[in-house]
VOPAGU-2260 file (C-alpha; in pm, 1 decimal, decimal comma):
REM VOPAGU-2260
SITE   aa  ch    i         X         Y         Z
SITE  UNK   A    0     985,3    2457,8    -944,6
SITE  UNK   A    1    1195,1    2338,0   -1247,4
SITE  UNK   A    2     882,3    2195,8   -1380,9
SITE  UNK   A    3     807,7    2526,2   -1489,3
SITE  UNK   A    4    1089,1    2565,0   -1722,6
SITE  UNK   A    5     885,5    2331,2   -1941,1
SITE  UNK   A    6     698,6    2593,6   -2067,8
SITE  UNK   A    7     992,5    2768,6   -2221,0
SITE  UNK   A    8    1054,8    2467,2   -2488,7
SITE  UNK   A    9     953,6    2684,9   -2769,5
SITE  UNK   A   10    1276,1    2880,6   -2671,7
SITE  UNK   A   11    1475,8    2594,1   -2607,1
SITE  UNK   A   12    1356,0    2245,0   -2730,5
SITE  UNK   A   13    1548,9    2010,7   -2466,2
SITE  UNK   A   14    1352,0    2200,2   -2171,6
SITE  UNK   A   15    1064,3    2007,3   -2250,5
SITE  UNK   A   16    1222,4    1735,4   -2038,4
SITE  UNK   A   17    1115,7    1889,3   -1762,2
SITE  UNK   A   18     739,9    1766,0   -1803,5
SITE  UNK   A   19     885,1    1431,8   -1760,6
SITE  UNK   A   20     840,4    1293,2   -1398,1
SITE  UNK   A   21    1112,3    1014,7   -1461,7
SITE  UNK   A   22    1342,1    1275,0   -1570,2
SITE  UNK   A   23    1281,4    1487,6   -1282,9
SITE  UNK   A   24    1276,6    1160,9   -1039,0
SITE  UNK   A   25    1607,6    1110,2   -1148,5
SITE  UNK   A   26    1766,7    1425,9   -1109,4
SITE  UNK   A   27    1610,3    1474,0    -784,8
SITE  UNK   A   28    1755,6    1169,8    -642,5
SITE  UNK   A   29    2086,3    1279,2    -788,0
SITE  UNK   A   30    2040,3    1637,9    -646,6
SITE  UNK   A   31    1959,8    1507,2    -283,9
SITE  UNK   A   32    2241,7    1280,5    -313,0
SITE  UNK   A   33    2497,5    1554,7    -362,7
SITE  UNK   A   34    2314,5    1773,3    -144,3
SITE  UNK   A   35    2337,3    1556,0     141,9
SITE  UNK   A   36    2699,3    1454,3      88,7
SITE  UNK   A   37    2735,2    1844,0      66,8
SITE  UNK   A   38    2550,2    1873,1     413,7
SITE  UNK   A   39    2726,5    1567,2     598,5
SITE  UNK   A   40    3060,5    1723,6     685,5
SITE  UNK   A   41    2934,6    2044,3     798,0
SITE  UNK   A   42    2640,0    1863,9    1035,5
SITE  UNK   A   43    2861,6    1620,2    1165,4
SITE  UNK   A   44    3126,4    1873,7    1301,1
SITE  UNK   A   45    2847,4    2052,6    1450,7
SITE  UNK   A   46    2667,4    1713,5    1634,6
SITE  UNK   A   47    3042,1    1652,8    1739,7
SITE  UNK   A   48    3102,0    1963,6    1895,1
SITE  UNK   A   49    2797,4    2012,3    2052,0
SITE  UNK   A   50    2831,3    1629,7    2185,7
SITE  UNK   A   51    2488,2    1506,2    2075,3
SITE  UNK   A   52    2536,5    1157,2    2120,8
SITE  UNK   A   53    2337,7     852,3    2129,7
SITE  UNK   A   54    2178,9     778,8    2451,6
SITE  UNK   A   55    2215,0     407,6    2465,0
SITE  UNK   A   56    2051,6     138,5    2685,7
SITE  UNK   A   57    2271,0      35,5    2987,0
SITE  UNK   A   58    2360,0    -338,7    3093,0
SITE  UNK   A   59    2080,4    -364,1    3322,7
SITE  UNK   A   60    1847,1    -287,0    3055,2
SITE  UNK   A   61    1980,8    -488,9    2762,8
SITE  UNK   A   62    2239,7    -724,1    2911,1
SITE  UNK   A   63    2515,9    -822,4    2709,4
SITE  UNK   A   64    2392,8    -649,7    2421,6
SITE  UNK   A   65    2551,8    -327,9    2581,0
SITE  UNK   A   66    2887,0    -494,5    2571,3
SITE  UNK   A   67    2836,9    -554,0    2196,6
SITE  UNK   A   68    2735,2    -205,6    2117,4
SITE  UNK   A   69    2963,9     -13,9    2385,6
SITE  UNK   A   70    3188,8     148,9    2089,0
SITE  UNK   A   71    2855,5     355,8    1959,4
SITE  UNK   A   72    2822,1     560,9    2294,0
SITE  UNK   A   73    3042,2     844,3    2139,2
SITE  UNK   A   74    2852,8     832,3    1785,3
SITE  UNK   A   75    2648,1    1128,6    1729,4
SITE  UNK   A   76    2282,6    1103,2    1647,5
SITE  UNK   A   77    2013,0    1335,1    1470,0
SITE  UNK   A   78    2147,4    1267,9    1113,9
SITE  UNK   A   79    1817,2    1234,9    1007,8
SITE  UNK   A   80    1854,0    1616,1     970,2
SITE  UNK   A   81    2059,3    1594,2     667,1
SITE  UNK   A   82    1806,0    1344,7     504,3
SITE  UNK   A   83    1541,8    1611,7     595,8
SITE  UNK   A   84    1705,2    1901,2     440,8
SITE  UNK   A   85    1812,3    1710,3     120,6
SITE  UNK   A   86    1458,3    1546,7      45,0
SITE  UNK   A   87    1268,6    1853,2     100,5
SITE  UNK   A   88    1490,2    2098,0     -86,6
SITE  UNK   A   89    1536,1    1868,1    -394,0
SITE  UNK   A   90    1174,7    1811,5    -385,3
SITE  UNK   A   91    1082,0    2152,9    -391,1
SITE  UNK   A   92    1313,3    2195,5    -678,0
SITE  UNK   A   93    1195,3    1907,3    -915,6
SITE  UNK   A   94     846,3    1832,1    -814,1
SITE  UNK   A   95     574,6    2027,0    -921,5
SITE  UNK   A   96     402,3    2154,6    -634,1
SITE  UNK   A   97      18,2    1999,2    -628,9
SITE  UNK   A   98    -181,6    1902,5    -311,9
SITE  UNK   A   99       6,1    1549,1    -288,4
SITE  UNK   A  100     333,6    1684,3    -257,4
SITE  UNK   A  101     273,8    1955,8     -15,8
SITE  UNK   A  102      82,9    1687,3     180,6
SITE  UNK   A  103     352,5    1447,1     201,5
SITE  UNK   A  104     602,5    1734,3     300,6
SITE  UNK   A  105     373,9    1886,2     569,8
SITE  UNK   A  106     387,8    1508,3     747,2
SITE  UNK   A  107     749,4    1472,6     676,6
SITE  UNK   A  108     829,7    1814,0     869,9
SITE  UNK   A  109     571,4    1763,5    1158,3
SITE  UNK   A  110     742,6    1420,4    1245,9
SITE  UNK   A  111    1086,8    1546,6    1182,7
SITE  UNK   A  112    1014,1    1803,9    1417,4
SITE  UNK   A  113     862,8    1531,1    1660,8
SITE  UNK   A  114    1166,0    1316,5    1617,5
SITE  UNK   A  115    1389,3    1624,1    1664,1
SITE  UNK   A  116    1245,7    1702,3    2001,9
SITE  UNK   A  117    1255,1    1329,4    2108,9
SITE  UNK   A  118    1644,3    1305,9    2021,2
SITE  UNK   A  119    1680,3    1642,4    2209,3
SITE  UNK   A  120    1505,4    1476,0    2526,7
SITE  UNK   A  121    1707,5    1171,4    2524,1
SITE  UNK   A  122    2027,2    1355,1    2495,2
SITE  UNK   A  123    1939,5    1639,5    2762,2
SITE  UNK   A  124    1856,8    1372,8    3003,4
SITE  UNK   A  125    2121,0    1130,4    2928,8
SITE  UNK   A  126    1904,8     814,7    2915,9
SITE  UNK   A  127    1743,1     615,5    2621,1
SITE  UNK   A  128    1381,3     737,2    2700,0
SITE  UNK   A  129    1284,3    1062,3    2527,2
SITE  UNK   A  130     925,1    1207,3    2524,1
SITE  UNK   A  131     663,6     995,4    2654,6
SITE  UNK   A  132     409,6     783,4    2497,7
SITE  UNK   A  133     117,8    1036,9    2527,6
SITE  UNK   A  134     298,7    1354,9    2371,5
SITE  UNK   A  135     409,2    1150,4    2083,6
SITE  UNK   A  136      53,6    1018,4    2020,9
SITE  UNK   A  137     -90,1    1406,2    2048,7
SITE  UNK   A  138     138,8    1502,3    1810,4
SITE  UNK   A  139     100,8    1225,4    1549,5
SITE  UNK   A  140    -274,8    1270,5    1616,3
SITE  UNK   A  141    -273,2    1648,8    1514,6
SITE  UNK   A  142     -28,1    1561,0    1206,3
SITE  UNK   A  143    -259,2    1290,5    1082,9
SITE  UNK   A  144    -580,5    1553,5    1126,1
SITE  UNK   A  145    -379,0    1807,5     950,4
SITE  UNK   A  146    -276,3    1567,0     659,9
SITE  UNK   A  147    -602,6    1471,0     611,5
SITE  UNK   A  148    -788,9    1815,4     603,1
SITE  UNK   A  149    -524,5    1896,8     341,9
SITE  UNK   A  150    -677,3    1612,0     152,9
SITE  UNK   A  151   -1032,4    1666,6     198,0
SITE  UNK   A  152   -1068,0    2036,8     166,6
SITE  UNK   A  153    -879,0    2043,9    -162,7
SITE  UNK   A  154   -1071,9    1979,9    -482,2
SITE  UNK   A  155    -786,7    1796,9    -668,8
SITE  UNK   A  156    -746,5    1520,8    -383,6
SITE  UNK   A  157   -1111,6    1511,9    -257,4
SITE  UNK   A  158   -1281,7    1316,2    -528,8
SITE  UNK   A  159   -1019,7    1002,1    -448,6
SITE  UNK   A  160    -877,3    1035,3    -105,5
SITE  UNK   A  161   -1160,6     846,9      65,0
SITE  UNK   A  162   -1142,1     525,9    -165,3
SITE  UNK   A  163    -957,3     250,3     -31,1
SITE  UNK   A  164    -774,2     -31,4    -252,7
SITE  UNK   A  165    -632,2    -360,9    -115,1
SITE  UNK   A  166    -356,0    -583,5    -329,8
SITE  UNK   A  167    -497,4    -836,8    -582,9
SITE  UNK   A  168    -823,7    -640,2    -601,7
SITE  UNK   A  169    -923,1    -453,1    -946,3
SITE  UNK   A  170   -1181,0    -259,8    -764,7
SITE  UNK   A  171   -1176,5     -45,0    -441,0
SITE  UNK   A  172   -1313,0    -212,4    -152,0
SITE  UNK   A  173   -1455,9     149,3     -40,6
SITE  UNK   A  174   -1555,0     416,6    -260,6
SITE  UNK   A  175   -1656,9     649,7      -8,2
SITE  UNK   A  176   -1514,6     563,8     343,7
SITE  UNK   A  177   -1664,2     746,4     629,3
SITE  UNK   A  178   -1444,8    1040,7     711,9
SITE  UNK   A  179   -1393,7     912,1    1100,8
SITE  UNK   A  180   -1349,3     573,3     967,6
SITE  UNK   A  181   -1071,4     718,3     718,1
SITE  UNK   A  182    -891,0     929,7    1006,5
SITE  UNK   A  183    -837,6     611,7    1211,0
SITE  UNK   A  184    -721,5     443,9     911,4
SITE  UNK   A  185    -471,1     696,1     808,9
SITE  UNK   A  186    -364,2     745,6    1199,1
SITE  UNK   A  187    -286,5     379,7    1191,0
SITE  UNK   A  188     -87,3     389,3     856,2
SITE  UNK   A  189     156,9     702,1     989,5
SITE  UNK   A  190     168,5     557,6    1341,6
SITE  UNK   A  191     234,5     214,7    1245,6
SITE  UNK   A  192     495,4     294,8     966,0
SITE  UNK   A  193     672,2     551,7    1201,9
SITE  UNK   A  194     747,6     316,9    1488,8
SITE  UNK   A  195     810,6      42,9    1271,6
SITE  UNK   A  196    1097,7     236,6    1104,0
SITE  UNK   A  197    1181,3     341,4    1424,4
SITE  UNK   A  198    1221,5      -5,9    1568,6
SITE  UNK   A  199    1410,4    -105,5    1267,3
SITE  UNK   A  200    1687,9     167,7    1366,1
SITE  UNK   A  201    1897,5     -30,7    1589,0
SITE  UNK   A  202    2221,0    -122,8    1404,8
SITE  UNK   A  203    2416,2      63,6    1190,9
SITE  UNK   A  204    2263,7      98,9     844,9
SITE  UNK   A  205    1964,3    -131,9     866,2
SITE  UNK   A  206    1683,9     114,9     879,1
SITE  UNK   A  207    1791,2     360,6     599,6
SITE  UNK   A  208    1876,3      36,3     384,3
SITE  UNK   A  209    1575,1    -135,8     408,2
SITE  UNK   A  210    1380,5     217,5     366,6
SITE  UNK   A  211    1579,4     277,4      30,0
SITE  UNK   A  212    1423,5     -91,7    -101,7
SITE  UNK   A  213    1064,5      60,6     -18,9
SITE  UNK   A  214    1104,3     397,4    -144,8
SITE  UNK   A  215    1202,7     239,4    -471,7
SITE  UNK   A  216     889,3      51,0    -489,3
SITE  UNK   A  217     681,9     348,2    -412,5
SITE  UNK   A  218     845,8     558,2    -677,3
SITE  UNK   A  219     753,5     316,1    -919,7
SITE  UNK   A  220     373,3     273,8    -796,0
SITE  UNK   A  221     334,1     664,3    -733,2
SITE  UNK   A  222     442,8     709,5   -1123,5
SITE  UNK   A  223     179,3     404,1   -1241,7
SITE  UNK   A  224    -101,3     554,0   -1011,1
SITE  UNK   A  225     -52,7     889,7   -1166,8
SITE  UNK   A  226     -24,2     763,6   -1532,2
SITE  UNK   A  227    -372,3     693,3   -1680,7
SITE  UNK   A  228    -256,3     433,1   -1931,2
SITE  UNK   A  229     -48,4     244,7   -1675,7
SITE  UNK   A  230    -305,8     256,5   -1400,9
SITE  UNK   A  231    -576,2     110,3   -1636,6
SITE  UNK   A  232    -335,5    -184,9   -1781,7
SITE  UNK   A  233    -276,3    -283,2   -1428,2
SITE  UNK   A  234    -647,6    -234,8   -1296,9
SITE  UNK   A  235    -480,1      41,4   -1017,4
SITE  UNK   A  236    -645,6     334,6    -912,5
SITE  UNK   A  237    -590,6     642,7   -1128,9
SITE  UNK   A  238    -482,9     958,0    -914,8
SITE  UNK   A  239    -417,1    1238,8   -1132,8
SITE  UNK   A  240    -122,3    1419,7    -972,1
SITE  UNK   A  241     -17,2    1157,4    -781,1
SITE  UNK   A  242     278,0    1043,9    -970,9
SITE  UNK   A  243     458,1    1378,4    -838,0
SITE  UNK   A  244     512,3    1154,9    -513,4
SITE  UNK   A  245     756,7     949,2    -730,1
SITE  UNK   A  246     997,2    1236,4    -705,3
SITE  UNK   A  247     998,2    1290,0    -360,7
SITE  UNK   A  248    1025,7     893,8    -318,7
SITE  UNK   A  249    1337,4     931,7    -585,5
SITE  UNK   A  250    1499,4    1225,7    -331,8
SITE  UNK   A  251    1454,7     958,6     -30,0
SITE  UNK   A  252    1665,8     706,2    -229,0
SITE  UNK   A  253    1918,5     952,5    -330,8
SITE  UNK   A  254    1968,0    1116,8      19,4
SITE  UNK   A  255    1923,6     799,6     179,7
SITE  UNK   A  256    2202,6     635,3     -36,3
SITE  UNK   A  257    2438,2     927,3      72,1
SITE  UNK   A  258    2347,0     899,2     458,3
SITE  UNK   A  259    2412,8     534,5     420,2
SITE  UNK   A  260    2786,4     664,4     339,0
SITE  UNK   A  261    2821,8     755,0     662,8
SITE  UNK   A  262    2577,7     531,7     860,9
SITE  UNK   A  263    2717,3     200,3     754,9
SITE  UNK   A  264    2909,9      12,1     990,2
SITE  UNK   A  265    3127,4     154,5    1191,6
SITE  UNK   A  266    2828,4     409,5    1182,9
SITE  UNK   A  267    2962,0     789,5    1205,5
SITE  UNK   A  268    2622,4     910,9    1253,8
SITE  UNK   A  269    2273,7     799,4    1346,6
SITE  UNK   A  270    1958,3     905,8    1205,8
SITE  UNK   A  271    1807,3     899,7    1534,3
SITE  UNK   A  272    1427,3     943,9    1587,8
SITE  UNK   A  273    1487,6    1268,7    1362,5
SITE  UNK   A  274    1504,5    1046,1    1082,5
SITE  UNK   A  275    1355,8     708,9    1157,1
SITE  UNK   A  276     982,6     856,2    1265,8
SITE  UNK   A  277     992,2    1093,4     982,2
SITE  UNK   A  278    1064,3     853,6     736,7
SITE  UNK   A  279     824,7     608,3     825,4
SITE  UNK   A  280     585,2     872,5     833,4
SITE  UNK   A  281     668,6     995,2     475,6
SITE  UNK   A  282     650,2     645,1     320,0
SITE  UNK   A  283     336,0     590,7     498,3
SITE  UNK   A  284     140,7     876,8     400,3
SITE  UNK   A  285     269,3     821,8      25,6
SITE  UNK   A  286     158,0     474,1      21,8
SITE  UNK   A  287    -174,6     600,6     166,7
SITE  UNK   A  288    -224,7     847,7    -118,3
SITE  UNK   A  289    -140,6     650,2    -408,5
SITE  UNK   A  290    -367,5     409,9    -272,5
SITE  UNK   A  291    -131,5     119,9    -204,9
SITE  UNK   A  292    -146,5     151,3     192,0
SITE  UNK   A  293    -211,2    -223,9     259,8
SITE  UNK   A  294      59,8    -326,7       6,0
SITE  UNK   A  295     324,3    -169,3     252,2
SITE  UNK   A  296     267,5    -436,1     473,4
SITE  UNK   A  297     426,4    -649,0     206,8
SITE  UNK   A  298     685,9    -420,7      83,1
SITE  UNK   A  299     764,4    -278,5     413,6
SITE  UNK   A  300     795,5    -662,0     535,0
SITE  UNK   A  301    1112,2    -604,8     756,6
SITE  UNK   A  302     948,2    -328,4     926,5
SITE  UNK   A  303     665,8    -548,1     979,3
SITE  UNK   A  304     860,4    -818,9    1130,7
SITE  UNK   A  305    1062,5    -607,1    1349,9
SITE  UNK   A  306     740,1    -476,8    1493,2
SITE  UNK   A  307     564,6    -807,4    1514,5
SITE  UNK   A  308     867,7    -937,6    1702,9
SITE  UNK   A  309     818,0    -682,8    1984,3
SITE  UNK   A  310     472,7    -734,3    1982,3
SITE  UNK   A  311     506,8   -1113,2    2026,5
SITE  UNK   A  312     772,0   -1074,6    2297,1
SITE  UNK   A  313     569,0    -856,6    2513,5
SITE  UNK   A  314     282,4   -1043,4    2463,2
SITE  UNK   A  315     438,3   -1369,0    2554,4
SITE  UNK   A  316     636,2   -1235,7    2861,0
SITE  UNK   A  317     301,0   -1066,0    3000,3
SITE  UNK   A  318     112,7   -1386,3    2964,9
SITE  UNK   A  319     333,1   -1670,8    2982,7
SITE  UNK   A  320     659,4   -1470,8    3172,7
SITE  UNK   A  321     844,3   -1616,7    2877,2
SITE  UNK   A  322    1044,8   -1489,1    2595,4
SITE  UNK   A  323    1024,3   -1611,9    2251,8
SITE  UNK   A  324    1346,3   -1400,2    2124,8
SITE  UNK   A  325    1669,2   -1363,2    2309,9
SITE  UNK   A  326    1559,1    -999,3    2277,6
SITE  UNK   A  327    1317,8    -761,4    2027,2
SITE  UNK   A  328    1338,0    -611,5    1825,3
SITE  UNK   A  329    1428,9    -911,4    1611,5
SITE  UNK   A  330    1786,8    -792,3    1476,2
SITE  UNK   A  331    1904,7    -815,4    1849,5
SITE  UNK   A  332    1783,9   -1147,4    1848,5
SITE  UNK   A  333    2045,0   -1278,5    1574,2
SITE  UNK   A  334    2316,2   -1040,9    1735,8
SITE  UNK   A  335    2293,3   -1214,8    2074,8
SITE  UNK   A  336    2306,8   -1524,8    1869,1
SITE  UNK   A  337    2634,8   -1441,9    1752,9
SITE  UNK   A  338    2582,7   -1322,8    1402,5
SITE  UNK   A  339    2802,6   -1009,8    1332,5
SITE  UNK   A  340    2638,6    -719,6    1276,0
SITE  UNK   A  341    2709,7    -664,3     934,1
SITE  UNK   A  342    2583,7   -1020,3     843,3
SITE  UNK   A  343    2249,0    -898,4    1017,2
SITE  UNK   A  344    2219,1    -594,6     831,9
SITE  UNK   A  345    2314,1    -742,4     506,3
SITE  UNK   A  346    2076,2   -1043,6     527,5
SITE  UNK   A  347    1795,7    -808,6     617,0
SITE  UNK   A  348    1861,6    -549,4     307,6
SITE  UNK   A  349    1836,6    -916,4      89,6
SITE  UNK   A  350    1510,3    -988,4     274,4
SITE  UNK   A  351    1374,7    -647,3     232,7
SITE  UNK   A  352    1464,7    -600,2    -148,3
SITE  UNK   A  353    1298,7    -955,8    -160,4
SITE  UNK   A  354     960,6    -813,9      25,8
SITE  UNK   A  355     994,1    -500,9    -207,9
SITE  UNK   A  356     989,0    -717,9    -509,6
SITE  UNK   A  357     711,8    -940,8    -370,7
SITE  UNK   A  358     502,8    -609,7    -330,1
SITE  UNK   A  359     590,3    -470,3    -655,1
SITE  UNK   A  360     438,2    -787,6    -820,1
SITE  UNK   A  361     101,2    -740,2    -610,9
SITE  UNK   A  362      49,9    -447,3    -913,7
SITE  UNK   A  363      28,2    -691,9   -1197,8
SITE  UNK   A  364    -162,2    -999,8    -981,5
SITE  UNK   A  365    -497,3    -860,1    -981,0
């Protein structure tokens, strides 16, 4: 919205700054940061007032982990709402509305609603089981279908959306992926990234801290993909208009930092599925639109590690009746080994930043 102020630069020269994505991304991030702090107080009071507390698993389900997390039972959830409103409003203020921004916000909104319903189901049932898998998959399928339809039906995105790029390659591996295959590809990106961040959201500050580093990298990637000169220099896909996604990534960083203020150990609020499912899907669809979906495996290495630990644990137990880890996701394994929660989080943040930098390095290694 504010990008239109650049049209009045003849009346006041400094308004030309609103043309620059970097300027708007920085101020979008700052706006989201401030807005999240403003929202936090009233929202936390409401969550406490209505006793919207996180439903924790009992000792029969998680053993000694229940004792480690016993102090969290009165912590309110649905904190993802403060991130959602901060990111959405800030993006609408600072980003130029194009098909890529609108698709990202549509996916983010759809998954926020799904996460909210899942959290509400857990709270109302007073257990850790919310919506069933079938309900989630139907919702995620509809969101994928809607996002892909938006991109395929709009002339600005139609020409590029079917291209598939891989890290380390100078050319796309597919110029026009068949639409049914493209749908399945996008579905797995959205579902995989949503569930991976959801699995990571198990201890104070872990998921949001790792999300911040991933969002920073994709802000840079989106800017590079939307700039013809930089894209040509790096041998990456040039997608006109996609640079505006760096603003939504910047808003994620700003809102994430503010949320971390309240979510750091000991957490005053949890983001819940309202936050984790939605942020995962938002990052996934941004990665897809900037033609860096497979790079997400590197950039989001922590999320991949968390998801793989669950897959390995389940496969091992079902086939050999033996567990590889003390508990999955893997951050709980280290908790049960005796690592303090804050040490697990900080060490995972270090790994997350390392993965993010490694993923950023793939832009040059072609």
